[in-house]
C-alpha positions as CSV (number, residue, x, y, z in Angstrom):
1,X,-7.9,-16.5,-5.4
2,X,-9.0,-18.1,-2.2
3,X,-11.4,-15.9,-0.1
4,X,-11.3,-15.6,3.6
5,X,-14.9,-14.9,4.2
6,X,-17.4,-12.2,3.3
7,X,-17.3,-8.5,3.9
8,X,-19.2,-7.0,6.8
9,X,-22.3,-5.1,5.7
10,X,-22.6,-1.6,7.1
11,X,-21.8,-0.1,10.4
12,X,-24.0,-2.5,12.4
13,X,-22.9,-6.0,11.5
14,X,-23.5,-9.5,12.7
15,X,-20.6,-8.8,15.2
16,X,-22.8,-6.4,17.1
17,X,-20.0,-4.1,17.8
18,X,-20.6,-1.7,20.7
19,X,-18.8,1.4,19.4
20,X,-18.8,3.1,22.8
21,X,-17.3,0.1,24.6
22,X,-14.8,-0.5,21.7
23,X,-13.6,3.1,21.9
24,X,-13.3,3.0,25.7
25,X,-11.3,-0.2,25.5
26,X,-9.0,1.2,22.8
27,X,-8.6,4.5,24.7
28,X,-7.2,2.5,27.6
29,X,-4.5,1.2,25.3
30,X,-3.5,4.3,23.4
31,X,-5.0,7.2,25.4
32,X,-8.4,8.9,25.1
33,X,-7.0,11.5,22.7
34,X,-5.8,8.8,20.3
35,X,-9.0,6.7,20.0
36,X,-11.9,7.9,17.9
37,X,-15.2,6.5,16.7
38,X,-17.0,9.6,15.6
39,X,-18.5,9.7,12.1
40,X,-16.4,12.5,10.6
41,X,-13.1,10.8,11.6
42,X,-14.3,7.4,10.4
43,X,-15.3,8.9,7.0
44,X,-11.9,10.6,6.7
45,X,-10.1,7.4,7.2
46,X,-12.4,5.5,4.8
47,X,-11.4,7.6,1.9
48,X,-8.2,7.2,-0.2
49,X,-7.1,8.0,-3.7
50,X,-9.6,5.7,-5.4
51,X,-11.9,7.8,-7.7
52,X,-15.2,6.4,-6.4
53,X,-17.1,7.4,-3.2
54,X,-16.9,5.8,0.2
55,X,-19.4,3.0,0.8
56,X,-20.7,1.7,4.1
57,X,-18.4,-1.3,4.3
58,X,-15.3,1.0,4.0
59,X,-16.2,2.9,7.1
60,X,-14.1,1.9,10.2
61,X,-15.6,1.2,13.6
62,X,-12.9,3.2,15.2
63,X,-9.5,4.8,14.6
64,X,-6.5,4.4,16.9
65,X,-3.1,6.2,16.8
66,X,-0.6,4.1,18.9
67,X,2.7,5.6,19.9
68,X,4.9,2.5,19.9
69,X,5.1,-1.3,19.4
70,X,3.8,-1.9,22.9
71,X,0.5,0.0,22.1
72,X,0.3,-1.7,18.7
73,X,0.7,-5.0,20.4
74,X,-2.2,-4.3,22.8
75,X,-4.5,-3.3,20.0
76,X,-3.7,-6.3,17.8
77,X,-4.0,-8.8,20.7
78,X,-7.4,-7.3,21.6
79,X,-8.6,-7.3,18.0
80,X,-7.5,-10.9,17.3
81,X,-9.1,-12.1,20.5
82,X,-12.4,-10.6,19.4
83,X,-11.8,-11.3,15.7
84,X,-12.2,-7.6,14.7
85,X,-10.3,-6.7,11.5
86,X,-7.5,-4.1,11.7
87,X,-6.6,-2.0,8.7
88,X,-3.2,-0.3,8.7
89,X,-3.1,3.4,7.6
90,X,0.0,5.3,6.7
91,X,-0.9,8.3,4.6
92,X,-3.4,6.7,2.2
93,X,-1.6,7.6,-1.0
94,X,-1.6,4.1,-2.5
95,X,-2.8,4.1,-6.2
96,X,-4.1,0.5,-6.1
97,X,-6.5,0.8,-3.2
98,X,-4.3,-0.5,-0.4
99,X,-5.2,2.5,1.8
100,X,-9.0,2.1,1.9
101,X,-10.5,-0.4,4.4
102,X,-12.3,-3.2,2.6
103,X,-14.5,-4.1,5.6
104,X,-15.6,-2.3,8.8
105,X,-12.5,-2.5,11.0
106,X,-10.3,-0.8,13.5
107,X,-8.0,1.5,11.5
108,X,-4.6,1.7,13.0
109,X,-2.9,4.9,12.0
110,X,0.9,4.8,12.3
111,X,1.3,8.6,12.2
112,X,2.5,9.0,15.8
113,X,5.4,6.6,15.4
114,X,8.0,9.0,14.0
115,X,10.9,8.5,16.3
116,X,14.2,8.9,14.4
117,X,17.7,8.0,15.6
118,X,20.7,8.4,13.2
119,X,23.8,6.4,14.0
120,X,26.6,7.5,11.6
121,X,29.2,5.6,13.6
122,X,27.1,2.4,13.0
123,X,26.3,3.2,9.4
124,X,22.5,3.2,9.8
125,X,19.4,5.0,11.1
126,X,16.3,3.7,12.8
127,X,12.9,5.3,12.2
128,X,9.2,4.8,13.0
129,X,6.9,4.0,10.1
130,X,4.9,7.2,10.4
131,X,7.6,9.7,9.4
132,X,7.0,11.4,6.1
133,X,9.5,10.8,3.3
134,X,10.2,14.5,2.8
135,X,10.8,15.1,6.5
136,X,13.1,12.1,6.7
137,X,15.1,13.2,3.7
138,X,15.7,16.6,5.3
139,X,16.8,14.9,8.5
140,X,19.3,12.7,6.7
141,X,20.8,15.6,4.6
142,X,23.2,16.9,7.3
143,X,24.7,13.4,7.4
144,X,25.3,13.5,3.6
145,X,22.9,10.6,3.3
146,X,20.6,9.6,0.4
147,X,17.1,8.2,1.1
148,X,16.5,5.6,-1.7
149,X,12.8,6.3,-2.1
150,X,11.3,9.0,-4.4
151,X,7.5,9.0,-4.5
152,X,5.7,11.8,-6.2
153,X,3.7,12.1,-2.9
154,X,6.9,12.7,-0.9
155,X,5.6,15.4,1.4
156,X,2.9,13.1,2.7
157,X,4.0,9.5,1.9
158,X,5.4,7.6,4.9
159,X,8.5,5.5,5.2
160,X,6.4,2.7,6.6
161,X,4.2,2.5,3.6
162,X,7.1,2.7,1.2
163,X,8.9,-0.2,2.9
164,X,5.7,-2.2,3.2
165,X,5.2,-1.9,-0.6
166,X,9.0,-2.0,-1.2
167,X,8.8,0.8,-3.8
168,X,11.7,3.0,-4.9
169,X,9.0,5.0,-6.8
170,X,10.5,7.3,-9.4
171,X,14.0,5.9,-9.2
172,X,15.3,3.4,-11.8
173,X,15.6,0.0,-10.1
174,X,18.6,-1.0,-12.2
175,X,20.4,2.1,-10.9
176,X,19.4,2.1,-7.2
177,X,17.6,-1.2,-6.4
178,X,14.7,-1.3,-4.0
179,X,14.4,0.1,-0.5
180,X,14.5,-3.5,0.8
181,X,18.0,-3.8,-0.4
182,X,19.0,-1.2,2.2
183,X,16.8,-2.4,5.1
184,X,18.9,-4.1,7.7
185,X,16.2,-5.0,10.1
186,X,12.7,-4.4,11.4
187,X,10.6,-4.3,14.5
188,X,7.2,-5.7,13.7
189,X,4.1,-6.7,15.6
190,X,2.3,-9.9,14.6
191,X,-1.5,-10.1,14.6
192,X,-1.3,-12.1,17.9
193,X,0.3,-9.0,19.5
194,X,3.8,-10.7,19.6
195,X,6.7,-8.3,19.0
196,X,9.3,-9.5,16.6
197,X,12.8,-8.2,15.9
198,X,14.5,-9.1,12.6
199,X,17.7,-8.5,10.8
200,X,21.0,-7.2,12.1
201,X,22.8,-4.2,13.5
202,X,25.8,-4.9,11.2
203,X,25.9,-3.2,7.8
204,X,26.3,-6.6,6.3
205,X,22.8,-8.2,5.8
206,X,22.2,-11.8,6.9
207,X,22.7,-14.6,4.3
208,X,20.2,-17.4,4.0
209,X,16.6,-17.4,5.2
210,X,15.7,-14.4,7.3
211,X,12.3,-12.8,8.1
212,X,13.2,-9.2,7.0
213,X,13.3,-10.3,3.4
214,X,9.7,-11.3,3.1
215,X,8.2,-8.8,5.7
216,X,9.6,-6.0,3.5
217,X,7.0,-5.7,0.7
218,X,4.3,-7.7,2.5
219,X,1.9,-4.8,2.2
220,X,0.6,-5.0,5.8
221,X,-0.8,-8.5,5.3
222,X,1.5,-10.3,7.8
223,X,2.5,-7.8,10.4
224,X,2.6,-4.1,11.3
225,X,6.0,-2.5,11.0
226,X,6.8,-0.3,14.1
227,X,10.5,0.4,13.4
228,X,12.8,0.3,10.4
229,X,16.6,0.1,10.4
230,X,18.1,1.2,7.2
231,X,21.6,1.6,6.0
232,X,23.0,5.2,5.5
233,X,23.8,5.6,1.8
234,X,26.4,8.3,0.9
235,X,24.7,11.0,-1.1
236,X,26.0,11.1,-4.7
237,X,26.8,14.0,-7.0
238,X,24.1,14.6,-9.6
239,X,24.0,15.9,-13.2
240,X,20.9,16.5,-15.2
241,X,20.0,16.0,-18.8
242,X,16.9,17.1,-20.8
243,X,16.1,15.7,-24.3
244,X,13.3,16.8,-26.7
245,X,12.0,14.2,-29.1
246,X,9.6,14.3,-32.0
247,X,7.5,11.5,-30.5
248,X,7.2,9.4,-27.4
249,X,8.1,6.3,-29.3
250,X,11.6,7.8,-30.0
251,X,12.1,8.0,-26.2
252,X,11.0,4.3,-26.0
253,X,13.7,3.5,-28.6
254,X,16.3,5.2,-26.4
255,X,15.3,3.2,-23.3
256,X,15.4,-0.1,-25.2
257,X,18.8,0.8,-26.7
258,X,20.1,1.8,-23.2
259,X,19.5,-1.7,-21.8
260,X,20.5,-3.6,-25.0
261,X,23.8,-1.8,-25.2
262,X,24.6,-2.0,-21.5
263,X,24.7,1.7,-21.0
264,X,24.8,2.7,-17.3
265,X,21.3,3.6,-16.3
266,X,20.4,7.0,-14.8
267,X,19.1,7.3,-11.3
268,X,16.0,9.0,-12.8
269,X,14.7,8.7,-16.4
270,X,11.3,10.4,-16.6
271,X,9.2,11.4,-19.6
272,X,6.2,13.4,-20.7
273,X,4.3,12.4,-23.8
274,X,3.4,15.1,-26.4
275,X,0.2,16.3,-24.6
276,X,1.6,16.1,-21.1
277,X,4.8,17.9,-22.1
278,X,2.8,20.9,-23.3
279,X,0.7,21.1,-20.2
280,X,3.6,20.6,-17.8
281,X,5.9,23.1,-19.4
282,X,3.2,25.8,-19.7
283,X,2.4,25.3,-16.0
284,X,5.9,26.1,-14.9
285,X,6.4,29.0,-17.3
286,X,8.5,27.3,-20.0
287,X,7.9,27.4,-23.7
288,X,5.9,24.2,-24.7
289,X,8.0,21.6,-26.5
290,X,7.1,20.5,-30.0
291,X,7.1,16.8,-29.1
292,X,7.8,14.6,-26.1
293,X,10.3,15.3,-23.3
294,X,12.8,13.1,-21.4
295,X,14.5,14.1,-18.2
296,X,17.4,12.1,-16.9
297,X,19.6,12.4,-13.8
298,X,23.0,10.8,-13.6
299,X,24.8,10.1,-10.3
300,X,28.3,9.2,-9.1
301,X,30.3,9.3,-6.0
302,X,32.5,12.1,-7.2
303,X,31.8,15.4,-9.1
304,X,34.3,14.6,-11.8
305,X,32.9,11.1,-12.2
306,X,29.4,12.5,-12.4
307,X,30.3,15.0,-15.1
308,X,32.0,12.2,-17.2
309,X,29.0,9.9,-16.7
310,X,26.6,12.6,-17.9
311,X,28.8,13.4,-20.9
312,X,28.9,9.8,-22.0
313,X,25.2,9.4,-21.5
314,X,24.5,12.6,-23.5
315,X,26.5,11.1,-26.3
316,X,24.4,8.0,-26.2
317,X,21.2,10.0,-26.2
318,X,22.2,12.0,-29.2
319,X,22.7,8.8,-31.2
320,X,18.9,8.5,-31.2
321,X,18.6,11.8,-33.1
322,X,16.5,13.9,-30.6
323,X,15.4,17.4,-31.6
324,X,17.7,18.7,-28.8
325,X,19.6,17.1,-25.9
326,X,21.8,18.8,-23.4
327,X,23.1,18.8,-19.9
328,X,21.3,21.4,-17.7
329,X,23.7,23.2,-15.4
330,X,21.4,25.9,-14.2
331,X,19.6,24.7,-11.0
332,X,16.6,27.1,-11.5
333,X,16.1,25.9,-15.1
334,X,16.3,22.3,-14.0
335,X,13.9,22.9,-11.2
336,X,11.3,24.1,-13.7
337,X,11.9,21.2,-16.1
338,X,11.8,18.6,-13.4
339,X,8.6,20.1,-11.8
340,X,6.8,20.0,-15.2
341,X,6.3,16.3,-14.7
342,X,4.5,16.9,-11.4
343,X,2.5,19.7,-12.9
344,X,1.3,17.4,-15.7
345,X,0.1,15.0,-13.0
346,X,-1.6,17.8,-11.1
347,X,-3.5,18.8,-14.2
348,X,-5.0,15.3,-14.9
349,X,-5.8,14.6,-11.3
350,X,-7.3,18.0,-10.4
351,X,-9.2,19.0,-13.5
352,X,-11.0,15.9,-14.4
353,X,-11.5,12.2,-13.6
354,X,-8.3,10.2,-14.1
355,X,-7.7,6.5,-14.2
356,X,-4.2,5.2,-14.2
357,X,-2.2,2.1,-14.8
358,X,1.3,0.7,-14.2
359,X,2.8,-1.4,-17.0
360,X,6.3,-2.8,-16.6
361,X,7.0,-4.8,-19.7
362,X,10.1,-6.7,-20.7
363,X,12.4,-4.1,-22.0
364,X,12.5,-5.4,-25.6
365,X,8.6,-5.2,-25.7
366,X,8.4,-1.6,-24.5
367,X,7.1,-0.2,-27.7
368,X,4.6,-3.0,-28.2
369,X,3.2,-2.5,-24.7
370,X,3.0,1.2,-25.1
371,X,1.1,1.0,-28.4
372,X,-1.4,-1.5,-27.0
373,X,-1.9,0.5,-23.8
374,X,-2.8,3.6,-25.8
375,X,-5.3,1.6,-27.8
376,X,-6.9,0.3,-24.6
377,X,-7.2,3.7,-23.1
378,X,-8.7,5.3,-26.2
379,X,-11.2,2.5,-26.8
380,X,-12.7,1.8,-23.4
381,X,-16.1,0.0,-23.3
382,X,-17.1,1.6,-19.9
383,X,-16.6,5.2,-21.1
384,X,-16.2,6.8,-24.5
385,X,-14.5,10.1,-25.3
386,X,-11.7,10.1,-22.9
387,X,-8.2,11.4,-23.6
388,X,-4.8,9.6,-23.4
389,X,-1.9,10.9,-21.4
390,X,1.3,9.1,-20.5
391,X,4.2,10.2,-18.3
392,X,6.4,8.8,-15.6
393,X,9.4,6.6,-15.0
394,X,10.0,5.2,-18.5
395,X,13.7,4.3,-17.8
396,X,12.6,1.8,-15.1
397,X,10.9,0.8,-17.5
398,X,7.4,1.8,-16.4
399,X,4.5,3.0,-18.6
400,X,1.8,5.0,-16.8
401,X,-1.1,5.1,-19.3
402,X,-3.9,7.4,-18.1
403,X,-7.5,7.7,-19.2
404,X,-8.5,11.3,-18.6
405,X,-12.1,12.6,-18.7
406,X,-12.2,16.5,-18.5
407,X,-15.1,16.3,-16.0
408,X,-15.7,15.1,-12.5
409,X,-19.4,14.7,-13.2
410,X,-19.3,10.9,-13.6
411,X,-21.4,8.4,-11.6
412,X,-19.9,6.2,-8.9
413,X,-20.8,3.1,-11.0
414,X,-19.0,4.4,-14.1
415,X,-15.9,5.3,-12.0
416,X,-15.7,1.8,-10.7
417,X,-16.3,0.3,-14.1
418,X,-13.6,2.5,-15.8
419,X,-11.1,1.8,-13.0
420,X,-11.5,-2.0,-13.2
421,X,-11.5,-2.0,-17.0
422,X,-8.3,0.0,-17.2
423,X,-6.7,-2.1,-14.4
424,X,-7.7,-5.5,-15.9
425,X,-6.7,-4.7,-19.5
426,X,-3.4,-3.1,-18.6
427,X,-2.6,-5.9,-16.2
428,X,-3.1,-8.3,-19.1
429,X,-0.3,-6.4,-20.8
430,X,2.0,-7.2,-17.8
431,X,1.1,-10.8,-18.2
432,X,1.6,-10.8,-22.0
433,X,4.9,-8.9,-21.9
434,X,6.5,-10.5,-18.8
435,X,6.0,-7.6,-16.4
436,X,4.8,-7.2,-12.8
437,X,4.0,-4.1,-10.8
438,X,7.2,-2.5,-9.6
439,X,5.8,0.6,-7.9
440,X,2.2,0.5,-6.7
441,X,1.9,-2.8,-4.9
442,X,0.3,-6.1,-5.9
443,X,-2.8,-6.6,-3.7
444,X,-6.2,-5.0,-3.4
445,X,-7.2,-4.1,-7.0
446,X,-4.4,-6.2,-8.5
447,X,-4.9,-9.5,-6.5
448,X,-6.5,-11.3,-9.5
449,X,-3.4,-10.5,-11.5
450,X,-1.2,-12.7,-9.3
451,X,-3.2,-15.8,-10.3
452,X,-3.2,-14.9,-14.0
453,X,0.6,-14.1,-13.9
454,X,1.8,-17.0,-11.8
455,X,-1.0,-19.5,-11.5
456,X,-3.3,-20.7,-8.8
457,X,-0.6,-22.6,-6.9
458,X,1.4,-19.4,-6.4
459,X,-1.7,-17.6,-5.2
460,X,-2.5,-20.4,-2.8
461,X,1.0,-20.2,-1.4
462,X,0.4,-16.5,-0.6
463,X,-2.9,-17.4,1.1
464,X,-1.2,-20.1,3.2
465,X,1.6,-17.7,4.1
466,X,-1.0,-15.2,5.2
467,X,-2.8,-17.8,7.3
468,X,0.4,-18.9,9.0
469,X,1.0,-15.3,10.2
470,X,-2.6,-14.3,10.6
471,X,-4.9,-17.3,11.0
472,X,-7.9,-15.1,11.8
473,X,-7.3,-12.8,8.8
474,X,-7.2,-9.8,11.0
475,X,-4.8,-7.5,9.1
476,X,-5.8,-5.6,6.0
477,X,-8.7,-8.0,5.3
478,X,-9.8,-7.8,1.7
479,X,-6.5,-6.8,0.1
480,X,-5.3,-10.2,-0.7
481,X,-8.7,-11.4,-1.8
482,X,-9.2,-8.5,-4.3
483,X,-12.0,-6.0,-4.0
484,X,-14.3,-3.4,-5.5
């Protein structure tokens, strides 16, 4: 991967940034109450979900919270003119290191940009990037509209971050597609400060070459999104199925058969392996299962159609000889079953040190990839004695293989080493089995994967695209280069 220059070293760099003057200048653009350079605020914005501690080069010079595209434009034009990096911050929930600055920078927090306008007569809504997914879903509910994004961090994840990564999160792509398939247009600010409008106000998306298509999913490398126009999707009826299996591999057989036989895919197809199932079920007050658990949600435009779709899918599931499989009609019971998946995640992230992966193999190689991922996790060179957990969106298909150490008393160096070993070895499985990250984004920790997967010419094309939009490498510096 081509590098765009070295990291800055510490708070005082060769740039000789005058923090007081920088803060004063930024305050003139966004208001005194929305520009900060104090140490506690800077440290808070330097941290993200990565398991190791903040280091000096992660700490921003200043933090700004602009209200609209005009203020974003002023900040970017100022930063580009002085060649000061700008790092975009949504909610910092990225699991591949996108949220943490890789060099001292101005952090631009999109949290104030939450304006929402819903136009049912036009068939779309427009929203600022800082609105949380959960809040937006509630706002769309009175319009009988479905928001096609389902992250586990829904209460805090932002719509801007989701569109920037183009992640549908828990949803099965073959059932619902990606958020970008529903984005009609964007308002973005380029690193130069120029404001760009893309797309259409028609519900029919443009054919041919059109900027929306490659700005969605660009992970903040090319522009800052300041407004999203997204089609209103009629909310479907839902029916839920739970199936208990003797082993996780039996669930993998079901997923592989589903695609091979052309069975209509569920909107959600989650699973808990044998260990995660016990923890999750006990946490919500359910009797622990004897094996692995699969949870599926079918959807259809009509209630009758949904019931029939669920009935047919249940028949398909039973052909794989689970211990038990049934449609769950009691909402309270389903609420507990569904939340067991989140509770399993809470356990591994709160009670120890956890290092995750995202493997999206070719469907017919799902079992091979799972077996190899388990071997990788249980035989790490950087740490011995960890446990293996796996749960997540297997119907997508996605394997989340987690290395869990039941302690947080691990040095920063070991945390880094384990993170990178897990990432590199599981990304090798994506290369081997034809996959590519479908949920967590593809830069920061995963940048080297792009070269291994597609070759140096592909990687160089991305670098040249970045240079075309951002010749001074102002936005999210370090993410495309790959970082520690």
